[in-house]
Biopython code that builds the backbone (N, CA, C, O; Angstrom):
import numpy as np
from Bio.PDB.StructureBuilder import StructureBuilder

atoms = [
    (1, "PRO", "N", (13.775, 3.037, -10.006)),
    (1, "PRO", "CA", (13.998, 4.411, -9.555)),
    (1, "PRO", "C", (13.102, 5.383, -10.312)),
    (1, "PRO", "O", (12.861, 5.218, -11.508)),
    (2, "GLY", "N", (12.616, 6.385, -9.613)),
    (2, "GLY", "CA", (11.779, 7.378, -10.264)),
    (2, "GLY", "C", (10.323, 6.978, -10.374)),
    (2, "GLY", "O", (9.543, 7.692, -11.003)),
    (3, "LEU", "N", (9.925, 5.843, -9.773)),
    (3, "LEU", "CA", (8.525, 5.427, -9.815)),
    (3, "LEU", "C", (7.817, 5.900, -8.556)),
    (3, "LEU", "O", (8.393, 5.910, -7.468)),
    (4, "SER", "N", (6.557, 6.293, -8.720)),
    (4, "SER", "CA", (5.728, 6.606, -7.562)),
    (4, "SER", "C", (4.372, 5.932, -7.752)),
    (4, "SER", "O", (3.889, 5.782, -8.874)),
    (5, "TYR", "N", (3.771, 5.531, -6.642)),
    (5, "TYR", "CA", (2.534, 4.767, -6.665)),
    (5, "TYR", "C", (1.409, 5.565, -6.021)),
    (5, "TYR", "O", (1.587, 6.198, -4.980)),
    (6, "THR", "N", (0.253, 5.517, -6.662)),
    (6, "THR", "CA", (-0.949, 6.160, -6.158)),
    (6, "THR", "C", (-2.079, 5.153, -6.250)),
    (6, "THR", "O", (-2.134, 4.357, -7.187)),
    (7, "TRP", "N", (-2.979, 5.183, -5.282)),
    (7, "TRP", "CA", (-4.147, 4.306, -5.324)),
    (7, "TRP", "C", (-5.409, 5.135, -5.471)),
    (7, "TRP", "O", (-5.555, 6.203, -4.876)),
    (8, "LEU", "N", (-6.314, 4.609, -6.280)),
    (8, "LEU", "CA", (-7.622, 5.226, -6.474)),
    (8, "LEU", "C", (-8.664, 4.346, -5.803)),
    (8, "LEU", "O", (-8.569, 3.119, -5.849)),
    (9, "PHE", "N", (-9.643, 4.959, -5.190)),
    (9, "PHE", "CA", (-10.756, 4.244, -4.578)),
    (9, "PHE", "C", (-12.030, 4.725, -5.260)),
    (9, "PHE", "O", (-12.403, 5.893, -5.154)),
    (10, "ASN", "N", (-12.693, 3.807, -5.962)),
    (10, "ASN", "CA", (-13.891, 4.159, -6.744)),
    (10, "ASN", "C", (-13.617, 5.352, -7.656)),
    (10, "ASN", "O", (-14.416, 6.286, -7.739)),
    (11, "ASN", "N", (-12.471, 5.303, -8.338)),
    (11, "ASN", "CA", (-12.030, 6.315, -9.311)),
    (11, "ASN", "C", (-11.656, 7.656, -8.705)),
    (11, "ASN", "O", (-11.494, 8.629, -9.442)),
    (12, "ASN", "N", (-11.513, 7.741, -7.390)),
    (12, "ASN", "CA", (-11.064, 8.962, -6.729)),
    (12, "ASN", "C", (-9.729, 8.687, -6.047)),
    (12, "ASN", "O", (-9.556, 7.640, -5.423)),
    (13, "THR", "N", (-8.789, 9.615, -6.162)),
    (13, "THR", "CA", (-7.480, 9.435, -5.544)),
    (13, "THR", "C", (-7.622, 9.315, -4.033)),
    (13, "THR", "O", (-8.285, 10.136, -3.398)),
    (14, "LEU", "N", (-6.995, 8.286, -3.458)),
    (14, "LEU", "CA", (-7.003, 8.119, -2.002)),
    (14, "LEU", "C", (-6.083, 9.159, -1.377)),
    (14, "LEU", "O", (-4.922, 9.279, -1.768)),
    (15, "ASP", "N", (-6.592, 9.905, -0.417)),
    (15, "ASP", "CA", (-5.770, 10.853, 0.329)),
    (15, "ASP", "C", (-5.295, 10.135, 1.578)),
    (15, "ASP", "O", (-6.008, 10.083, 2.580)),
    (16, "LEU", "N", (-4.095, 9.585, 1.521)),
    (16, "LEU", "CA", (-3.585, 8.785, 2.626)),
    (16, "LEU", "C", (-2.782, 9.593, 3.633)),
    (16, "LEU", "O", (-2.320, 9.042, 4.632)),
    (17, "GLN", "N", (-2.609, 10.884, 3.391)),
    (17, "GLN", "CA", (-1.832, 11.710, 4.312)),
    (17, "GLN", "C", (-2.475, 11.771, 5.693)),
    (17, "GLN", "O", (-1.775, 11.827, 6.704)),
    (18, "GLU", "N", (-3.821, 11.761, 5.739)),
    (18, "GLU", "CA", (-4.516, 11.893, 7.013)),
    (18, "GLU", "C", (-5.150, 10.578, 7.439)),
    (18, "GLU", "O", (-6.034, 10.571, 8.296)),
    (19, "ASP", "N", (-4.718, 9.474, 6.861)),
    (19, "ASP", "CA", (-5.331, 8.190, 7.134)),
    (19, "ASP", "C", (-4.317, 7.268, 7.800)),
    (19, "ASP", "O", (-3.344, 6.850, 7.173)),
    (20, "SER", "N", (-4.549, 6.952, 9.078)),
    (20, "SER", "CA", (-3.602, 6.107, 9.799)),
    (20, "SER", "C", (-3.869, 4.615, 9.590)),
    (20, "SER", "O", (-3.075, 3.787, 10.036)),
    (21, "ARG", "N", (-4.971, 4.253, 8.922)),
    (21, "ARG", "CA", (-5.296, 2.846, 8.696)),
    (21, "ARG", "C", (-4.750, 2.327, 7.379)),
    (21, "ARG", "O", (-4.571, 1.118, 7.225)),
    (22, "ARG", "N", (-4.482, 3.202, 6.432)),
    (22, "ARG", "CA", (-4.037, 2.772, 5.103)),
    (22, "ARG", "C", (-2.680, 3.369, 4.792)),
    (22, "ARG", "O", (-2.363, 4.495, 5.177)),
    (23, "PHE", "N", (-1.880, 2.568, 4.073)),
    (23, "PHE", "CA", (-0.520, 2.988, 3.770)),
    (23, "PHE", "C", (-0.111, 2.405, 2.423)),
    (23, "PHE", "O", (-0.399, 1.241, 2.143)),
    (24, "VAL", "N", (0.549, 3.189, 1.592)),
    (24, "VAL", "CA", (1.072, 2.720, 0.313)),
    (24, "VAL", "C", (2.584, 2.637, 0.422)),
    (24, "VAL", "O", (3.248, 3.629, 0.723)),
    (25, "SER", "N", (3.128, 1.442, 0.175)),
    (25, "SER", "CA", (4.573, 1.259, 0.169)),
    (25, "SER", "C", (5.123, 1.859, -1.123)),
    (25, "SER", "O", (4.721, 1.456, -2.215)),
    (26, "GLN", "N", (6.021, 2.802, -1.006)),
    (26, "GLN", "CA", (6.636, 3.373, -2.196)),
    (26, "GLN", "C", (7.750, 2.478, -2.715)),
    (26, "GLN", "O", (8.307, 2.734, -3.783)),
    (27, "ALA", "N", (8.081, 1.422, -1.961)),
    (27, "ALA", "CA", (9.068, 0.448, -2.436)),
    (27, "ALA", "C", (8.411, -0.594, -3.334)),
    (27, "ALA", "O", (8.992, -0.998, -4.341)),
    (28, "THR", "N", (7.203, -1.033, -2.979)),
    (28, "THR", "CA", (6.530, -2.100, -3.733)),
    (28, "THR", "C", (5.251, -1.653, -4.419)),
    (28, "THR", "O", (4.791, -2.311, -5.353)),
    (29, "GLY", "N", (4.666, -0.544, -3.971)),
    (29, "GLY", "CA", (3.380, -0.090, -4.500)),
    (29, "GLY", "C", (2.203, -0.740, -3.825)),
    (29, "GLY", "O", (1.060, -0.411, -4.140)),
    (30, "ASN", "N", (2.447, -1.667, -2.888)),
    (30, "ASN", "CA", (1.351, -2.346, -2.206)),
    (30, "ASN", "C", (0.556, -1.385, -1.334)),
    (30, "ASN", "O", (1.113, -0.468, -0.730)),
    (31, "LEU", "N", (-0.756, -1.609, -1.277)),
    (31, "LEU", "CA", (-1.644, -0.862, -0.400)),
    (31, "LEU", "C", (-1.952, -1.749, 0.792)),
    (31, "LEU", "O", (-2.374, -2.893, 0.621)),
    (32, "TYR", "N", (-1.746, -1.238, 1.999)),
    (32, "TYR", "CA", (-2.013, -1.976, 3.227)),
    (32, "TYR", "C", (-3.152, -1.298, 3.977)),
    (32, "TYR", "O", (-3.154, -0.078, 4.142)),
    (33, "LEU", "N", (-4.120, -2.093, 4.430)),
    (33, "LEU", "CA", (-5.215, -1.606, 5.260)),
    (33, "LEU", "C", (-5.084, -2.250, 6.626)),
    (33, "LEU", "O", (-5.037, -3.475, 6.729)),
    (34, "ALA", "N", (-5.026, -1.444, 7.676)),
    (34, "ALA", "CA", (-4.821, -1.965, 9.021)),
    (34, "ALA", "C", (-6.076, -2.640, 9.554)),
    (34, "ALA", "O", (-5.973, -3.660, 10.235)),
    (35, "LYS", "N", (-7.230, -2.115, 9.272)),
    (35, "LYS", "CA", (-8.486, -2.696, 9.746)),
    (35, "LYS", "C", (-9.566, -2.315, 8.749)),
    (35, "LYS", "O", (-9.878, -1.136, 8.586)),
    (36, "VAL", "N", (-10.136, -3.310, 8.082)),
    (36, "VAL", "CA", (-11.142, -3.037, 7.057)),
    (36, "VAL", "C", (-12.464, -2.665, 7.721)),
    (36, "VAL", "O", (-12.935, -3.353, 8.627)),
    (37, "GLU", "N", (-13.043, -1.583, 7.264)),
    (37, "GLU", "CA", (-14.340, -1.092, 7.746)),
    (37, "GLU", "C", (-15.333, -1.179, 6.596)),
    (37, "GLU", "O", (-14.924, -1.263, 5.438)),
    (38, "PRO", "N", (-16.637, -1.162, 6.893)),
    (38, "PRO", "CA", (-17.637, -1.247, 5.820)),
    (38, "PRO", "C", (-17.471, -0.183, 4.737)),
    (38, "PRO", "O", (-17.770, -0.445, 3.572)),
    (39, "TRP", "N", (-17.006, 0.999, 5.094)),
    (39, "TRP", "CA", (-16.852, 2.070, 4.100)),
    (39, "TRP", "C", (-15.618, 1.880, 3.223)),
    (39, "TRP", "O", (-15.391, 2.664, 2.302)),
    (40, "ASP", "N", (-14.817, 0.846, 3.496)),
    (40, "ASP", "CA", (-13.662, 0.526, 2.648)),
    (40, "ASP", "C", (-14.057, -0.318, 1.438)),
    (40, "ASP", "O", (-13.252, -0.511, 0.527)),
    (41, "VAL", "N", (-15.283, -0.817, 1.425)),
    (41, "VAL", "CA", (-15.743, -1.670, 0.325)),
    (41, "VAL", "C", (-15.837, -0.838, -0.946)),
    (41, "VAL", "O", (-16.410, 0.252, -0.945)),
    (42, "GLY", "N", (-15.271, -1.358, -2.029)),
    (42, "GLY", "CA", (-15.314, -0.656, -3.307)),
    (42, "GLY", "C", (-14.214, -1.164, -4.214)),
    (42, "GLY", "O", (-13.659, -2.240, -3.992)),
    (43, "ASN", "N", (-13.905, -0.392, -5.227)),
    (43, "ASN", "CA", (-12.892, -0.756, -6.215)),
    (43, "ASN", "C", (-11.613, 0.047, -6.001)),
    (43, "ASN", "O", (-11.635, 1.273, -5.900)),
    (44, "TYR", "N", (-10.500, -0.681, -5.935)),
    (44, "TYR", "CA", (-9.182, -0.076, -5.756)),
    (44, "TYR", "C", (-8.371, -0.262, -7.029)),
    (44, "TYR", "O", (-8.332, -1.351, -7.601)),
    (45, "THR", "N", (-7.727, 0.810, -7.464)),
    (45, "THR", "CA", (-6.916, 0.779, -8.683)),
    (45, "THR", "C", (-5.561, 1.411, -8.387)),
    (45, "THR", "O", (-5.484, 2.484, -7.789)),
    (46, "CYS", "N", (-4.500, 0.740, -8.809)),
    (46, "CYS", "CA", (-3.146, 1.263, -8.619)),
    (46, "CYS", "C", (-2.712, 2.012, -9.873)),
    (46, "CYS", "O", (-2.921, 1.548, -10.994)),
    (47, "ALA", "N", (-2.108, 3.173, -9.667)),
    (47, "ALA", "CA", (-1.534, 3.947, -10.770)),
    (47, "ALA", "C", (-0.048, 4.152, -10.478)),
    (47, "ALA", "O", (0.330, 4.539, -9.372)),
    (48, "VAL", "N", (0.780, 3.889, -11.473)),
    (48, "VAL", "CA", (2.235, 4.024, -11.333)),
    (48, "VAL", "C", (2.694, 5.150, -12.250)),
    (48, "VAL", "O", (2.354, 5.187, -13.432)),
    (49, "SER", "N", (3.468, 6.061, -11.686)),
    (49, "SER", "CA", (3.997, 7.183, -12.461)),
    (49, "SER", "C", (5.509, 7.077, -12.533)),
    (49, "SER", "O", (6.174, 6.693, -11.570)),
    (50, "SER", "N", (6.036, 7.427, -13.701)),
    (50, "SER", "CA", (7.476, 7.463, -13.900)),
    (50, "SER", "C", (7.877, 8.886, -14.235)),
    (50, "SER", "O", (7.473, 9.432, -15.262)),
    (51, "ALA", "N", (8.675, 9.483, -13.359)),
    (51, "ALA", "CA", (9.121, 10.856, -13.596)),
    (51, "ALA", "C", (10.006, 10.933, -14.828)),
    (51, "ALA", "O", (9.888, 11.864, -15.625)),
    (52, "GLY", "N", (10.893, 9.956, -14.986)),
    (52, "GLY", "CA", (11.815, 9.955, -16.125)),
    (52, "GLY", "C", (11.102, 9.830, -17.455)),
    (52, "GLY", "O", (11.437, 10.532, -18.409)),
    (53, "ALA", "N", (10.122, 8.943, -17.528)),
    (53, "ALA", "CA", (9.391, 8.723, -18.779)),
    (53, "ALA", "C", (8.211, 9.672, -18.921)),
    (53, "ALA", "O", (7.565, 9.714, -19.967)),
    (54, "GLN", "N", (7.931, 10.434, -17.869)),
    (54, "GLN", "CA", (6.776, 11.349, -17.856)),
    (54, "GLN", "C", (5.524, 10.612, -18.311)),
    (54, "GLN", "O", (4.812, 11.044, -19.218)),
    (55, "ARG", "N", (5.278, 9.470, -17.640)),
    (55, "ARG", "CA", (4.154, 8.626, -18.023)),
    (55, "ARG", "C", (3.478, 8.063, -16.781)),
    (55, "ARG", "O", (4.123, 7.831, -15.759)),
    (56, "ARG", "N", (2.171, 7.847, -16.881)),
    (56, "ARG", "CA", (1.390, 7.249, -15.796)),
    (56, "ARG", "C", (0.596, 6.089, -16.373)),
    (56, "ARG", "O", (-0.076, 6.232, -17.395)),
    (57, "VAL", "N", (0.675, 4.937, -15.713)),
    (57, "VAL", "CA", (-0.042, 3.748, -16.152)),
    (57, "VAL", "C", (-0.960, 3.317, -15.018)),
    (57, "VAL", "O", (-0.558, 3.262, -13.856)),
    (58, "GLN", "N", (-2.199, 3.014, -15.383)),
    (58, "GLN", "CA", (-3.194, 2.618, -14.397)),
    (58, "GLN", "C", (-3.566, 1.155, -14.605)),
    (58, "GLN", "O", (-3.850, 0.741, -15.729)),
    (59, "GLY", "N", (-3.565, 0.371, -13.529)),
    (59, "GLY", "CA", (-3.916, -1.041, -13.604)),
    (59, "GLY", "C", (-5.420, -1.242, -13.564)),
    (59, "GLY", "O", (-6.179, -0.278, -13.466)),
    (60, "PRO", "N", (-5.855, -2.502, -13.639)),
    (60, "PRO", "CA", (-7.283, -2.801, -13.557)),
    (60, "PRO", "C", (-7.768, -2.650, -12.116)),
    (60, "PRO", "O", (-6.982, -2.811, -11.183)),
    (61, "PRO", "N", (-9.045, -2.345, -11.923)),
    (61, "PRO", "CA", (-9.566, -2.228, -10.556)),
    (61, "PRO", "C", (-9.662, -3.590, -9.872)),
    (61, "PRO", "O", (-9.903, -4.616, -10.508)),
    (62, "THR", "N", (-9.466, -3.565, -8.564)),
    (62, "THR", "CA", (-9.623, -4.748, -7.731)),
    (62, "THR", "C", (-10.723, -4.461, -6.728)),
    (62, "THR", "O", (-10.663, -3.475, -5.994)),
    (63, "ALA", "N", (-11.725, -5.321, -6.698)),
    (63, "ALA", "CA", (-12.865, -5.104, -5.797)),
    (63, "ALA", "C", (-12.551, -5.621, -4.399)),
    (63, "ALA", "O", (-12.016, -6.718, -4.241)),
    (64, "LEU", "N", (-12.884, -4.834, -3.396)),
    (64, "LEU", "CA", (-12.787, -5.261, -2.004)),
    (64, "LEU", "C", (-14.213, -5.419, -1.488)),
    (64, "LEU", "O", (-15.006, -4.478, -1.522)),
    (65, "THR", "N", (-14.528, -6.612, -1.014)),
    (65, "THR", "CA", (-15.855, -6.885, -0.454)),
    (65, "THR", "C", (-15.686, -7.458, 0.944)),
    (65, "THR", "O", (-14.632, -7.992, 1.288)),
    (66, "LEU", "N", (-16.735, -7.340, 1.742)),
    (66, "LEU", "CA", (-16.735, -7.932, 3.074)),
    (66, "LEU", "C", (-17.436, -9.274, 3.016)),
    (66, "LEU", "O", (-18.434, -9.433, 2.312)),
    (67, "ARG", "N", (-16.918, -10.229, 3.751)),
    (67, "ARG", "CA", (-17.570, -11.534, 3.829)),
    (67, "ARG", "C", (-18.826, -11.403, 4.676)),
    (67, "ARG", "O", (-18.828, -10.757, 5.724)),
    (68, "GLY", "N", (-19.882, -12.025, 4.203)),
    (68, "GLY", "CA", (-21.150, -11.968, 4.926)),
    (68, "GLY", "C", (-21.274, -13.003, 6.024)),
    (68, "GLY", "O", (-22.139, -12.875, 6.891)),
    (69, "ASP", "N", (-20.424, -14.034, 6.012)),
    (69, "ASP", "CA", (-20.549, -15.109, 6.996)),
    (69, "ASP", "C", (-19.796, -14.834, 8.294)),
    (69, "ASP", "O", (-19.892, -15.615, 9.241)),
    (70, "GLY", "N", (-19.062, -13.751, 8.345)),
    (70, "GLY", "CA", (-18.338, -13.398, 9.564)),
    (70, "GLY", "C", (-17.109, -14.243, 9.825)),
    (70, "GLY", "O", (-16.455, -14.057, 10.851)),
    (71, "VAL", "N", (-16.765, -15.170, 8.931)),
    (71, "VAL", "CA", (-15.609, -16.032, 9.131)),
    (71, "VAL", "C", (-14.414, -15.422, 8.401)),
    (71, "VAL", "O", (-14.391, -15.346, 7.173)),
    (72, "MET", "N", (-13.453, -15.004, 9.157)),
    (72, "MET", "CA", (-12.267, -14.421, 8.546)),
    (72, "MET", "C", (-11.034, -15.255, 8.832)),
    (72, "MET", "O", (-10.015, -15.106, 8.157)),
    (73, "GLY", "N", (-11.111, -16.131, 9.824)),
    (73, "GLY", "CA", (-9.947, -16.943, 10.158)),
    (73, "GLY", "C", (-9.024, -16.209, 11.102)),
    (73, "GLY", "O", (-9.130, -14.996, 11.287)),
    (74, "GLU", "N", (-8.135, -16.949, 11.686)),
    (74, "GLU", "CA", (-7.153, -16.386, 12.607)),
    (74, "GLU", "C", (-5.796, -16.359, 11.919)),
    (74, "GLU", "O", (-5.430, -17.296, 11.209)),
    (75, "TYR", "N", (-5.076, -15.308, 12.130)),
    (75, "TYR", "CA", (-3.747, -15.178, 11.565)),
    (75, "TYR", "C", (-2.770, -14.955, 12.705)),
    (75, "TYR", "O", (-2.961, -14.067, 13.536)),
    (76, "GLU", "N", (-1.723, -15.768, 12.739)),
    (76, "GLU", "CA", (-0.748, -15.570, 13.798)),
    (76, "GLU", "C", (0.002, -14.268, 13.549)),
    (76, "GLU", "O", (0.304, -13.940, 12.402)),
    (77, "PRO", "N", (0.303, -13.532, 14.598)),
    (77, "PRO", "CA", (1.043, -12.281, 14.435)),
    (77, "PRO", "C", (2.430, -12.543, 13.846)),
    (77, "PRO", "O", (3.091, -13.520, 14.196)),
    (78, "LYS", "N", (2.853, -11.663, 12.956)),
    (78, "LYS", "CA", (4.200, -11.749, 12.419)),
    (78, "LYS", "C", (4.624, -10.369, 11.939)),
    (78, "LYS", "O", (3.791, -9.512, 11.641)),
    (79, "ILE", "N", (5.901, -10.177, 11.874)),
    (79, "ILE", "CA", (6.468, -8.940, 11.340)),
    (79, "ILE", "C", (6.983, -9.264, 9.951)),
    (79, "ILE", "O", (7.780, -10.185, 9.774)),
    (80, "GLU", "N", (6.528, -8.507, 8.972)),
    (80, "GLU", "CA", (6.954, -8.724, 7.590)),
    (80, "GLU", "C", (7.955, -7.648, 7.217)),
    (80, "GLU", "O", (7.632, -6.460, 7.186)),
    (81, "VAL", "N", (9.155, -8.073, 6.940)),
    (81, "VAL", "CA", (10.231, -7.145, 6.605)),
    (81, "VAL", "C", (10.826, -7.559, 5.271)),
    (81, "VAL", "O", (11.110, -8.736, 5.050)),
    (82, "ARG", "N", (11.012, -6.603, 4.392)),
    (82, "ARG", "CA", (11.627, -6.883, 3.096)),
    (82, "ARG", "C", (12.809, -5.942, 2.873)),
    (82, "ARG", "O", (12.920, -5.305, 1.825)),
    (83, "PHE", "N", (13.680, -5.863, 3.863)),
    (83, "PHE", "CA", (14.844, -5.007, 3.738)),
    (83, "PHE", "C", (15.885, -5.698, 2.876)),
    (83, "PHE", "O", (16.031, -6.919, 2.943)),
    (84, "PRO", "N", (16.604, -4.942, 2.073)),
    (84, "PRO", "CA", (17.741, -5.542, 1.375)),
    (84, "PRO", "C", (18.800, -5.927, 2.409)),
    (84, "PRO", "O", (18.834, -5.381, 3.512)),
    (85, "GLU", "N", (19.652, -6.866, 2.041)),
    (85, "GLU", "CA", (20.675, -7.321, 2.987)),
    (85, "GLU", "C", (21.554, -6.156, 3.443)),
    (85, "GLU", "O", (21.943, -6.083, 4.609)),
    (86, "THR", "N", (21.860, -5.254, 2.523)),
    (86, "THR", "CA", (22.651, -4.073, 2.839)),
    (86, "THR", "C", (21.957, -2.849, 2.244)),
    (86, "THR", "O", (21.526, -2.867, 1.091)),
    (87, "THR", "N", (21.855, -1.798, 3.037)),
    (87, "THR", "CA", (21.283, -0.547, 2.560)),
    (87, "THR", "C", (22.361, 0.522, 2.636)),
    (87, "THR", "O", (22.946, 0.742, 3.696)),
    (88, "TYR", "N", (22.626, 1.183, 1.523)),
    (88, "TYR", "CA", (23.640, 2.231, 1.466)),
    (88, "TYR", "C", (22.964, 3.588, 1.485)),
    (88, "TYR", "O", (21.905, 3.779, 0.888)),
    (89, "ALA", "N", (23.583, 4.519, 2.171)),
    (89, "ALA", "CA", (23.051, 5.878, 2.214)),
    (89, "ALA", "C", (24.206, 6.864, 2.283)),
    (89, "ALA", "O", (25.231, 6.606, 2.914)),
    (90, "GLU", "N", (24.020, 7.983, 1.629)),
    (90, "GLU", "CA", (25.007, 9.047, 1.685)),
    (90, "GLU", "C", (24.840, 9.781, 3.005)),
    (90, "GLU", "O", (23.715, 9.992, 3.458)),
    (91, "LYS", "N", (25.930, 10.164, 3.617)),
    (91, "LYS", "CA", (25.882, 10.884, 4.884)),
    (91, "LYS", "C", (25.006, 12.121, 4.745)),
    (91, "LYS", "O", (25.161, 12.909, 3.812)),
    (92, "GLY", "N", (24.083, 12.278, 5.688)),
    (92, "GLY", "CA", (23.182, 13.427, 5.682)),
    (92, "GLY", "C", (21.909, 13.208, 4.888)),
    (92, "GLY", "O", (21.011, 14.050, 4.909)),
    (93, "SER", "N", (21.820, 12.064, 4.175)),
    (93, "SER", "CA", (20.603, 11.798, 3.395)),
    (93, "SER", "C", (19.588, 11.045, 4.263)),
    (93, "SER", "O", (19.897, 10.645, 5.386)),
    (94, "SER", "N", (18.407, 10.861, 3.746)),
    (94, "SER", "CA", (17.348, 10.139, 4.453)),
    (94, "SER", "C", (17.192, 8.753, 3.868)),
    (94, "SER", "O", (17.367, 8.559, 2.665)),
    (95, "VAL", "N", (16.862, 7.785, 4.713)),
    (95, "VAL", "CA", (16.607, 6.414, 4.297)),
    (95, "VAL", "C", (15.269, 6.008, 4.867)),
    (95, "VAL", "O", (14.979, 6.269, 6.035)),
    (96, "ARG", "N", (14.443, 5.362, 4.040)),
    (96, "ARG", "CA", (13.140, 4.900, 4.504)),
    (96, "ARG", "C", (13.129, 3.381, 4.519)),
    (96, "ARG", "O", (13.347, 2.748, 3.486)),
    (97, "LEU", "N", (12.878, 2.796, 5.674)),
    (97, "LEU", "CA", (12.762, 1.358, 5.835)),
    (97, "LEU", "C", (11.328, 1.051, 6.231)),
    (97, "LEU", "O", (10.787, 1.675, 7.144)),
    (98, "GLU", "N", (10.705, 0.090, 5.545)),
    (98, "GLU", "CA", (9.314, -0.245, 5.814)),
    (98, "GLU", "C", (9.216, -1.575, 6.548)),
    (98, "GLU", "O", (9.853, -2.553, 6.156)),
    (99, "CYS", "N", (8.435, -1.611, 7.593)),
    (99, "CYS", "CA", (8.223, -2.815, 8.374)),
    (99, "CYS", "C", (6.729, -2.881, 8.700)),
    (99, "CYS", "O", (6.141, -1.877, 9.102)),
    (100, "PHE", "N", (6.111, -4.056, 8.531)),
    (100, "PHE", "CA", (4.682, -4.186, 8.753)),
    (100, "PHE", "C", (4.391, -5.276, 9.770)),
    (100, "PHE", "O", (4.957, -6.367, 9.703)),
    (101, "ALA", "N", (3.517, -4.980, 10.700)),
    (101, "ALA", "CA", (3.048, -5.976, 11.673)),
    (101, "ALA", "C", (1.712, -6.499, 11.162)),
    (101, "ALA", "O", (0.778, -5.732, 10.931)),
    (102, "LEU", "N", (1.633, -7.822, 10.990)),
    (102, "LEU", "CA", (0.421, -8.461, 10.482)),
    (102, "LEU", "C", (-0.138, -9.382, 11.540)),
    (102, "LEU", "O", (0.594, -9.846, 12.414)),
    (103, "GLY", "N", (-1.437, -9.653, 11.470)),
    (103, "GLY", "CA", (-2.043, -10.626, 12.373)),
    (103, "GLY", "C", (-3.336, -10.123, 12.980)),
    (103, "GLY", "O", (-3.773, -8.995, 12.756)),
    (104, "LYS", "N", (-3.922, -11.007, 13.754)),
    (104, "LYS", "CA", (-5.196, -10.680, 14.391)),
    (104, "LYS", "C", (-5.113, -11.021, 15.847)),
    (104, "LYS", "O", (-6.081, -10.826, 16.583)),
]
sb = StructureBuilder()
sb.init_structure("model")
sb.init_model(0)
sb.init_chain("A")
sb.init_seg("    ")
for serial, (resi, resn, name, xyz) in enumerate(atoms, 1):
    if name == "N":
        sb.init_residue(resn, " ", resi, " ")
    sb.init_atom(name, np.array(xyz, "f"), 0.0, 1.0, " ", f" {name:<3s}", serial, name[0])
structure = sb.get_structure()
């Protein structure tokens, strides 16, 4: 609780508010890219902030490269859901459930 995740791309904060291809799960911190484009190539770094501890920790960069051979493989479509068995919410509050469609 109290953690928030931010991703940096080549040391610049990713502005995902206007980006329909990329999404950061605030439940897991994972960054999802719907379709990789040549301009997505670079270094991605995750930063985690804790409001309670008033601290921000940045992980090591992860390089994203495109394969030059054009072979990416086929992935069967699937829906990836990581919902808890039971989700509790106070009446009138908001609940966010994340569901991802994967595949090619």
